[in-house]
C-alpha positions as CSV (number, residue, x, y, z in Angstrom):
1,M,0.0,0.0,0.0
2,V,1.3,3.4,-0.9
3,K,0.1,7.0,-0.2
4,K,-1.1,7.4,-3.8
5,D,-3.6,4.5,-3.3
6,I,-5.1,6.3,-0.3
7,E,-5.2,9.6,-2.1
8,E,-7.1,8.0,-5.0
9,M,-9.6,6.5,-2.6
10,L,-10.1,9.8,-0.8
11,Q,-9.9,11.8,-4.1
12,T,-7.6,14.4,-2.4
13,D,-4.0,15.0,-1.7
14,I,-2.7,14.3,1.8
15,S,0.5,15.4,3.4
16,D,3.3,12.9,4.1
17,E,3.0,13.8,7.8
18,L,-0.7,13.0,7.9
19,F,-0.2,9.7,5.9
20,A,2.6,8.6,8.2
21,E,0.6,9.3,11.4
22,A,-2.5,7.6,10.0
23,L,-0.6,4.6,8.8
24,G,1.1,4.2,12.2
25,R,-2.2,4.4,14.0
26,A,-3.9,2.1,11.5
27,K,-1.2,-0.6,11.9
28,H,-1.5,-0.4,15.7
29,K,-5.3,-0.8,15.4
30,Q,-4.9,-3.6,12.9
31,K,-2.6,-5.5,15.3
32,H,-5.0,-4.9,18.2
33,I,-8.0,-6.2,16.3
34,F,-6.0,-9.3,15.0
35,D,-4.7,-10.1,18.5
36,R,-8.3,-10.0,19.9
37,E,-10.2,-11.7,17.0
38,K,-7.6,-13.8,15.2
39,R,-9.3,-13.3,11.8
40,E,-6.8,-13.5,8.9
41,V,-8.9,-11.0,6.9
42,V,-7.8,-8.2,9.3
43,M,-4.2,-8.6,8.1
44,Q,-5.0,-8.1,4.4
45,D,-3.9,-4.9,2.7
46,W,-7.4,-3.7,1.7
47,Y,-8.4,-3.9,5.4
48,L,-5.3,-1.8,6.4
49,M,-6.3,0.7,3.7
50,Q,-9.7,1.1,5.2
51,L,-8.2,1.6,8.6
52,V,-5.8,4.3,7.2
53,K,-8.8,6.0,5.6
54,E,-10.6,6.0,9.0
55,Q,-7.6,7.4,10.8
56,I,-7.1,10.2,8.2
57,A,-10.7,11.2,8.8
58,A,-10.3,11.1,12.6
59,I,-7.0,13.0,12.6
60,S,-8.4,15.6,10.2
61,F,-11.5,16.1,12.3
62,S,-9.5,16.4,15.5
63,R,-7.2,19.0,13.9
64,F,-10.2,21.0,12.5
65,T,-11.9,20.9,16.0
66,M,-8.7,22.1,17.7
67,D,-8.2,24.9,15.2
68,L,-11.8,26.0,15.6
69,C,-11.5,26.0,19.4
70,E,-8.3,28.1,19.2
71,M,-9.9,30.5,16.8
72,L,-12.9,31.0,19.1
73,R,-10.6,31.4,22.1
74,N,-8.6,34.1,20.3
75,M,-11.9,35.8,19.3
76,E,-13.0,35.9,22.9
77,K,-9.6,37.4,24.0
78,S,-9.7,40.1,21.3
79,T,-13.3,41.0,22.3
80,Q,-12.4,41.2,25.9
81,S,-9.4,43.4,25.2
82,L,-11.5,45.8,23.1
83,D,-14.1,46.3,25.8
84,T,-12.1,47.9,28.6
85,S,-14.7,50.4,29.7
86,A,-17.1,49.9,32.5
87,P,-20.7,49.1,31.5
88,T,-23.0,52.1,31.6
89,A,-26.7,52.4,31.6
90,S,-28.7,55.0,29.7
91,I,-32.0,56.2,31.1
92,L,-32.9,58.1,28.0
């Protein structure tokens, strides 16, 4: 299995870093499943490819979520720094 196969399945380019991380996690999961279930099908390349695809989605979603949280945290900080005056009430 090569990165190009995964990119074709996902119909998008993926970074070498993302592929390496996903492949490592997928191999670990593959070993864990095989150790538990002892099914030979788990050790086939197509199965590993599916696990890599799953890990790429999980890693990408996690990174997206972390980036979104950081962006919101930064927005809150900038809003707080802009509003330094004490709240006032207007009767009119």
